[in-house]
N, C-alpha and C positions, 0 to 999 in steps of 0.2 A: 551866212552871219546873221543872227535874226536883228541885228542892229549897225554895229562897228565893223569896217574892216582890220581894225588893229585892237589886239588885246590888250588891254592896259593891265599896269599891275596894279593888284587890289593893295590896301593899307590897312594894317591893325592898330587902329587908333587909343583904345582902351577899351577897357570893361570895368564892371558894378558888379557885385552880386550883395545878397544880404549873407550873412551868417548863417552856414548851415546848421541845423539843429538835430538833435537826437528826437525821432516822432513821439508824438504823446507828450511831447513838453511846452518847451518856449509858442511852439507856434501850434498847440493841440488847437486852436480856435480859430486859426488862420486857414483861408483856401488857396488853390492856386492864382486866383486872380489877382487877391490881396499882395500876395509874395514877387510876382511877375511883376505887378506894377510897380512893385516899391524898386524893383532891380532895374527896369527901365528909366524910370524918372533919375534913380541913380548913375546912369548914364548922360542923360538930359543934364542934370544939374549939372555933375562933373565938365562936360565940354559944350557949357552955352549954347544948348541946343533949343531953348523954350522959345515956342513959335514957328520954332524950321518944320519946313513940311522935307520927309526924308522918303528916298525911293521907296522902300521897304521895308518893314519888320515881319520878321518869320519868327517863330517859336512854338514850343509845344510843350505837352506832359504827357508821361506813360498811365497815370492812374489820372483819369478825367471824367467828371460830372457831363451827364449832357448837357447840363445846362450850359457849360461850357465851349457849346462845339463851335464859337468865333472867338475862342479865349483871346489870341492875340492881337485882334481890332480891338475888342472890349477894353483892354488893357494899355492897350495905346491912347485909348480917349481917357483913361484915365489918369494919364501922364499931362504935362505942357507942353508937348508935342502941338506942332500944326495940326488940328485934326484932318486933314485931307490926307494924311499921312496913310499909304494901303497896309495891311497885315494881313499875313495868313498862317493858318497851322498848318504844321506836319509832325509826325512821329516816326521815329527810329530807334524804339527801344531806348534805351541808353546812349545810343550816337546820338541822340535826336538834336541836340542845340549842335553837336559840330556839324553834321549834316545841314543844317540850319546856313550855319557860317559857310560853309561850303556854296550852296544854293545863293546866298547873297553875294557873293564873291563872284562868285558866275556871272552873274548880272552885271558888278560892276565891270568885272572884265570883260563883257561885251559891248559895255556903254549903253546897256537899258537904263541904269541905275548911276546915281554919284554916286549915295551913300545912302548905307542902310543898317539895321541891326539884327544880330541874331542872339536867342535865348531861350530858356528852358526854365519849366519850373515843376517840382512833384511835392505831392504832401500824400504820406503815408498817414497822416494823422488823420485827415479827410477825404475817407473814400468813397465812392458813390456806394451805398449800401443799397441792391437788388435780390430781389427775388425771383423764385424758380419760373420755368414758363408756364406751369400747370396752374400756378397762381394768374399771370399776365393773363392767360386765356381766359378764365375765368372773369377776369375786370373787362376784357374787351367785349364778350358776348352780352354783359350786361349794358355795355357800353353801346352797343349797334342793336339792341333790343327797341321795339316800337313801342310795346305798352307796358304798365307799371309791374306785372304780373310777369312778364318776359325778362324785366330787369333782374327781378328778386329773385327767379328758378335758378341762375347759375352758382347764388351763394349758397346755394344749398348744399352744393358739392365743397363746397368748401372743409378742410381738413387739418387740424394741427400742425402736418409737416408744411403745407404751405407758409407757413408763417417764418419757417427757417430761413435766415438771408443770407444770400451768396456774396463773401467776403472777397473782394479781389486778389488773389496771389499770385506769387512769380514763379508759378508751374509750368512747364512746356505742356501745351496741348498733346504735342505728337508722341511725346514722352512720358509723361504724368511725374515727373522729375523735376525737383526744383532747380534752380541754378544751383544753390550748395550742393545737391546732391549731384548734379551731373556735372561740378568741379571736383568733386570728391574723386570722382570715375576718372578722369584725367589727371588728378596729382598721382593716381596709383599705377596707372600709364605710363607716367613719365617718370616715376621714381623720385616725387617731388616727398621731400621729408618735414615733419611735423617742424623740426629745430630749422630747419631753410624759410621756413611760412613767418613764423615766429620773428627771425632777424630782419625780413621787411616791414613786417608790421611794429616794429621797434626803432626801425630807422624810420617808416612814415611819420609816426607821433615824436619822432627827437627832431626829426628836420622840420613839421610842423610848425612844434611851440618856440623853435628858434627863429622861425619865420616871422611868427606873432609878434614875439620879443623884439627882433629887429626894426618892427615896425614895416617890413616888406607889403603887409596885407592892408595899411592904415587907407592907403586910398584906391584900393580894390572894395571894399566892402563897407556899406552903409547897414549901421543901427537899424533892426527894425524888431520890433514888438516887445521892444525893454532888452535884447539881446546884442551886445557890442561884438563879440568874437565868436568861432564857431566851437560848439560846446562839448564837440566830440573829442576835442583831442587832450591827450591824457601826458602832460609832462613828465610825469612822475612815472611812466610807463617803462616797464624794466623786462627783459626774456626770462627772468623768474616768472616774474607775475603773470607773464602771457604762458609759460609753458602749466600754471597750475590749472588753465580753464581746459574744462572737457570738450571734448569733439560735440559736434552740434548737428552733425549731418549723418555721421555714421558712428553710432556708439560702442561699436567695437573694437578692440586692441586697434585693428588696421585705422582707425579715422585719424585725419589729421585736420581738418579745417573745423575751427574755433569759431567762438564770435568775437574773441580779439584777431585774429587774420582773417575775417570775412568783416566785408562793410556792413556797417553798421544801416538800420532804417533810419532814414532821414529827409528831412523837410527842408526847401529852400528854391533858390533861384539865381539865377545868373544871367548877364547879356553881355554883348561885346560890340563895338561901333566900327565898322568894315567903312572903306572909300577910296575912291580914288584918288591917286597923289595928288592931283591939281584941285582937287576939293578940298583936302587936308590942308592943303598949303594955302591954300586963300585964304580960311578960315583962322590961320596959326594954330590950328590942332599939331600936336605929335605926333610922328609915325613910329611908333615903337617894331614896328617890323612888317614881313610881306608875307602873305598869306600865298606859296606858291602853287600847293600839289595838293590835292586830295582825292582819298579812294576809298570805296566800299567793295567790299567783299563777302561770300556766305560760306558754309561748308554744310555738305548735307551730314546733319548729325542722328539723323532719323534711321536712316538706311545705310551710310555708310560706315566708316569705321573712324571718321574724325568727332575731336569732342564738340560740346557745345559752344565754348567762347574760345575757338581757337583759330577763326576767321582772320584777327589781324595778324598771324602767322603767314596767311596768305598774300592780303592786303598790303603789308609792308613793302614786301620784296616786288611784287607787281609797280607799287608807287616807286621804289628804288628805279628799278627799271628805267619808266616813264623821265625821272629826275637827270638820270646815268650818274647815281651817287653809290656810293657804297653803305651798308649798314654801319660803317665806321668815322664816316666823314660828319657827325653831328656832334656837338657841344654840350646839348640837354637831350635826356629823352623824358618824354611822360609819357610813359604807360598807365593808364588806368586800372586802378586796384582794386577791381570788383573784389575780386579774392587774391590775397597773395600767392595763391597758388597756379591762378591763371596767369600772372607775371609770368613766373617760374617757367612754366610750361610752354609759353612764347619763347623766352630766350632761351630753354632747350632745344625747344627747335630749331632756332636760329642756328644753332651751336652743330646741330646733328647730321651727318654725311649723309645719312640715310633718308631723313625728312627731305631735306635739301635734295636731294638726288630723284628720292621717289614723286615726290610730292607738288615741288616746286620746279623740277627740273631743272635743276642746276647741277653744273658741274664739281664748283664747290660750296660746303658751308657758307653762311651768310657771317659767319663768325661772331664772336660775343661781342659784348659792351662794356664801357666803361663803367662800372657800377654805382663810382662814386658822381656821375653825371646821369643818374636815372633818378627821378621825382626828388630834386633837391630842396625843395620846399614843403614835403611831403604831398601826399595824395588822399585815394579816396576810404584809404583803411583810417585814417587819422582825422580828416576833414571831413567826410561823410558822404553820402553819393545821394543826393535827389537825383534819383535817375537821368531826368530830360535836361537839369540843369551843368553836368560833370564836365561836358566838353566843353560849354563856354568859360565854363569857370576854367580849365586846363588851357584853354586860348589865350585868353587874358595874361594869366599865370607865366605862360612861355614868352608871350611876347614882349613883356614887364621883364623878364631875366636876359634876354637877350639885349634887351635895351642899355641895360646895366651893365653888360659886361661888354668892353671895348676888343675882347680878343674872339670872344665867339660869333661864328658863321652863320650856324642855322640849328634849328632843331626838330624833333620829331614825335607826333602824337599819334598815340593807339589806342583806341577806343574798343574794348569788345561787347556786344549786347545780346540780348536775349534773341532767340530763333536762330540762331547759328550766325550772327552776323557782327560786322566789324567795319569802324570808322577810323580812315586814318588820315592824316595830313603833318605838310611840312612848312616850316613858319623860316623865314631869312630874314635876318636882322638887317635893319635901315642902314 
């Protein structure tokens, strides 16, 4: 053990996030640092942490400027936390803030720290715009030169092509396919229909709209840049409207993924406070639940036969084995809706006797889940998906759900990520 000899329970005290906004909209002029600072300050203000030194803050972003090399620490310094609070950046694509929470939880469990905040942020509206390597080398040759003539000479090789910017995208370097194109292949492999995907999207909007109307998000979301609510939620969504959208990634007659059943490009930030039981109770803070298990996994999507976003299908059963639980031992399931098809492919894999036998080494399938317990307050299709912020959003939402349901015992989180990875967790009711 790095510190203690006993493993401590890790309490989820609560979370805070700014409203999630469609890209190039409400937050078009906001950057990662501003948004993450607002989410962190939301936690600080909500739980009376002004001037408090926390053991650690861990946060990250997927799309990140080089100027934000120390993003988490700079954002801590922008809040009213004690400036002696350390912080560090990490990144695991769309699983970033859930991975941050697991990391903070491990430190608490081992006794290294008593409390910490995990978070994430992303802005599609403020991407780092860079230029190609040829242009970079020209500039560097000029910089290294020792005379005026030598400094000017490299610029004589400039050509118009050098001024074409390279905008970040979500294509996988190993395959050249976007995440949507990759998920389209998964949908075809698993026989996921367009109708089934649209039904998932419709339910996501219906549940999210109801959650907002019922005030569920009122203490989880702080206003930012004039926005009070997530602006992608469509209360008037319908199966008929979703069915009218054209395919986005495969324009042939067989394409099934659309703008409606895929997550929108989104800006936003979220954070969640974790602590030891004693630290939370001493300060009179709520304990909504316990973060009890976590697991990360990866699949060989480049050379293997597995789909890019199928790692959670492996991570969850491995985590269930750790916890000695079955897939049906949960009251709530929070499966990140990167695409409706991804959710459905994962569920289909768990129900498949062949997949569970050949890929997971199980004698029987994991089985079905009760759909009425899936993403009951909406998820990424409706609320939006600022890549690194989604995990913390889900963790805070699930902890609150469990705390409000006296009959509930536990909930499961599953997040797929770029690079063929997945991050999963189990939350138990306090």
